C-alpha positions in Angstrom: 118.7 121.0 113.8 119.7 119.0 110.6 118.9 120.7 107.0 115.9 118.8 105.6 113.7 118.5 102.2 110.3 118.1 101.9 109.4 115.3 99.1 106.1 114.8 97.7 104.1 112.6 95.2 100.8 112.9 93.4 99.3 111.0 90.8 97.0 113.7 89.0 95.2 111.0 86.8 96.4 113.1 83.9 93.9 115.9 84.8 96.5 118.5 84.0 96.1 117.6 80.1 92.5 119.6 80.2 93.7 123.0 81.3 90.3 124.3 80.8 88.4 122.2 82.7 85.9 123.1 85.6 84.8 121.9 88.9 86.5 119.1 90.6 90.0 118.3 89.1 90.0 121.6 87.5 93.4 123.4 86.5 93.0 125.9 89.5 92.1 123.2 91.9 95.1 121.0 90.8 97.4 123.8 90.7 96.3 125.4 94.1 96.6 122.0 95.9 100.1 121.6 94.4 101.3 125.1 95.8 99.6 124.3 99.0 101.8 120.9 99.7 105.0 123.2 99.3 107.0 120.5 98.4 110.8 121.0 97.4 110.3 117.9 95.0 107.1 116.6 93.6 107.1 113.3 91.3 103.8 113.3 89.4 103.4 109.9 88.0 100.3 110.8 85.7 100.8 114.4 85.0 99.3 114.9 81.2 98.7 112.6 78.1 98.5 113.2 74.3 101.3 114.4 72.3 104.7 115.2 73.6 104.8 119.0 72.8 101.5 119.4 74.3 102.3 117.3 77.6 105.9 119.6 77.7 104.0 122.9 77.6 101.3 121.6 80.1 104.3 121.1 82.8 106.1 123.9 82.0 103.2 125.7 82.7 102.4 124.2 86.0 106.0 124.3 87.1 106.1 128.3 86.2 102.6 129.1 87.9 103.5 126.9 91.0 107.2 128.4 91.7 109.2 125.2 90.5 112.4 126.4 88.4 112.9 122.7 87.3 111.3 120.0 85.8 111.8 116.9 83.7 109.1 114.9 82.1 109.1 111.4 80.2 106.6 109.4 78.3 105.8 105.7 79.7 106.2 104.1 76.3 104.5 101.3 78.2 103.6 98.5 75.4 100.5 97.5 77.3 98.7 100.9 77.4 97.8 100.9 73.7 98.6 104.3 71.8 97.8 106.5 74.9 100.6 108.8 75.5 101.1 109.2 79.3 103.7 111.1 81.2 105.3 111.0 84.1 106.7 114.4 85.3 109.3 115.6 88.1 109.2 119.2 89.7 111.7 120.9 91.7 113.0 123.7 93.4 116.4 122.2 93.8 118.9 122.4 91.1 119.2 119.1 88.7 122.9 118.3 88.1 122.1 115.3 86.3 118.8 113.6 84.7 118.5 110.2 83.1 115.4 108.2 81.6 115.7 104.5 82.5 113.5 101.5 81.7 111.9 99.4 84.6 111.1 95.9 83.8 111.7 93.7 80.1 110.8 94.0 76.7 107.1 93.0 77.5 106.5 94.9 80.7 108.8 97.7 80.3 108.2 101.5 81.6 110.0 104.4 81.7 111.1 106.3 84.9 113.2 109.1 85.9 116.6 109.5 87.8 117.5 112.9 89.2 120.9 113.7 90.6 119.9 116.9 92.9 122.3 119.4 94.3 121.4 121.3 97.2 123.6 123.6 99.2 122.3 122.9 102.5 121.1 119.5 102.1 123.9 117.9 99.9 123.8 116.1 96.9 121.5 113.2 96.5 119.3 111.1 93.8 115.7 110.8 93.2 113.9 108.3 91.3 110.5 108.8 90.2 108.5 106.4 88.7 104.8 104.8 88.2 104.6 100.8 88.4 102.3 99.1 86.0 98.6 98.7 87.4 97.7 95.8 84.8 99.6 92.5 86.7 101.7 91.8 89.7 104.0 89.7 87.5 104.6 93.3 85.4 105.3 95.1 88.6 107.7 92.2 90.0 109.9 92.8 86.7 109.8 96.4 87.0 110.5 95.8 91.0 113.6 94.3 90.0 115.0 97.0 87.7 114.0 99.5 90.9 116.2 97.3 92.9 119.2 97.8 90.7 118.9 101.4 90.6 119.0 101.4 94.7 122.2 99.2 94.4 123.7 101.4 91.7 123.0 104.5 94.1 124.9 102.5 97.1 127.7 102.1 94.6 127.6 105.7 93.7 127.6 106.6 97.3 124.4 108.6 96.7 121.5 108.7 98.9 118.3 107.8 97.0 114.7 108.5 97.4 112.0 106.5 95.5 108.7 108.1 95.1 105.6 107.6 93.0 102.5 105.3 92.6 103.6 101.7 93.3 100.3 100.4 92.8 101.8 98.0 95.3 100.6 97.7 99.1 102.6 96.5 102.0 102.3 92.6 102.5 101.7 93.1 105.9 99.4 95.9 106.0 95.9 95.0 107.7 94.0 96.2 104.3 95.9 94.2 102.2 95.1 91.3 104.3 91.5 91.9 103.7 91.9 92.9 99.8 93.7 89.7 98.8 91.2 87.8 100.9 89.3 85.2 99.3 85.5 87.0 100.1 87.0 90.1 98.2 88.1 88.0 95.4 84.8 86.7 95.0 83.2 89.9 95.3 85.2 91.6 92.7 83.8 89.0 90.3 80.3 89.7 91.2 80.0 93.7 91.2 77.6 94.7 88.6 79.9 97.7 87.2 82.4 96.5 84.9 84.7 99.2 86.0 84.3 98.7 89.8 85.0 95.0 89.1 88.3 95.8 87.1 89.1 98.1 90.2 88.2 95.5 92.9 90.5 92.6 90.7 93.3 95.1 90.4 93.4 96.3 93.9 93.4 92.4 95.3 96.3 92.0 92.9 98.2 95.1 94.3 97.5 93.5 98.0 99.9 90.5 97.1 102.6 93.1 98.2 105.4 91.2 96.3 106.7 94.3 94.0 106.9 96.0 97.1 108.4 93.7 99.4 111.2 93.1 96.5 112.2 97.1 96.5 112.4 97.4 100.1 114.7 94.5 100.4 117.2 96.1 98.3 117.5 98.5 101.1 114.9 101.4 101.4 112.4 102.0 103.8 108.9 103.9 103.8 108.7 107.1 105.1 105.2 106.1 106.5 105.8 102.9 108.7 102.0 103.2 110.0 100.9 102.5 106.1 98.1 105.2 105.6 95.8 104.7 103.0 96.3 107.3 100.0 94.4 106.2 97.0 90.3 106.4 96.7 87.7 105.0 94.3 86.5 108.3 93.3 88.2 108.2 89.4 87.0 110.6 87.1 84.9 108.5 85.2 83.2 106.9 87.7 79.7 108.5 88.7 79.6 111.5 91.1 78.0 109.8 94.1 81.4 107.5 94.7 82.9 108.5 97.8 86.3 109.5 98.4 87.2 107.3 100.9 90.8 106.1 101.2 91.0 102.6 100.6 94.6 101.4 99.9 98.1 102.7 100.3 99.7 102.4 96.9 101.7 105.9 96.9 105.2 105.8 98.5 108.0 107.8 99.3 111.0 105.4 100.2 114.5 106.3 101.1 118.1 104.6 102.0 119.1 104.2 105.4 121.0 107.2 105.5 118.2 109.1 105.5 115.3 109.7 108.3 111.8 110.8 107.4 109.6 112.8 109.5 106.4 114.8 109.2 104.6 112.3 107.0 101.3 113.7 105.7 98.4 112.8 103.5 97.0 115.9 101.9 93.1 116.7 101.2 91.6 115.7 98.3 92.8 118.2 95.6 90.8 116.5 92.5 92.3 113.0 92.0 91.5 109.5 92.8 95.0 109.7 94.6 95.8 111.9 97.6 98.9 113.8 97.5 101.6 112.6 100.3 104.7 114.2 101.7 107.4 113.5 103.9 110.5 115.9 105.3 113.8 114.0 105.0 117.2 114.7 106.7 120.7 112.9 107.0 121.3 110.6 109.7 125.0 112.0 109.8 
């Protein structure tokens, strides 16, 4: 059997910033869930928030306590997010031969992402793009998706297989859930929900269901490791009432890969304390 690597992505919703928390989303729960996934490489789109020194220490501790020898992080530097410093991180058990912070989008919609060149003795060299696209508007995501497409082209020019993983805040346009969420009925419901927070979630989900950003990226030459479009995210955010269920309603987290790779063993993992479920897939070379 050809050698494979296991790639995962999990938006932890910044819960790692409070290592002293207890109960749901506590440090032990998040750490144990991540360890149980057992991936070679993990993209964490919202790993921490606060000043850089604190975030760096948080990610270093997480990597050490879950057996990851290598880690990289970057602040989004997203103007639309105000003064909140939010960090994207990648943990790897595979040696990193090169890393680069790249800007997705234009001056108004820009957000940082991470590109890693990874070197595996058995699997060979490959490239990983870890990202978190904007949840603000489809227009912002489309700008960022154009930059992602350019990175896919660049990997092809460099003759590198590429894996793109993270929180895309975008659904496949042909997913039946997307058809429902962008319907006129849901649009009307989104404006009539009594909770302002739930109205915001419903409105943004409806926009994510447009699917144009994800379509733009896939047309650049990558495929989803989950062709069946299993839902990955729930409405159970940390600042909503405890009665809100952890029921998966949309697929906005993705692991995409270039044609030289084949995926198998795709899995949506149990609730680990975030509104996003962790996902993972095994990847092998086609040749």
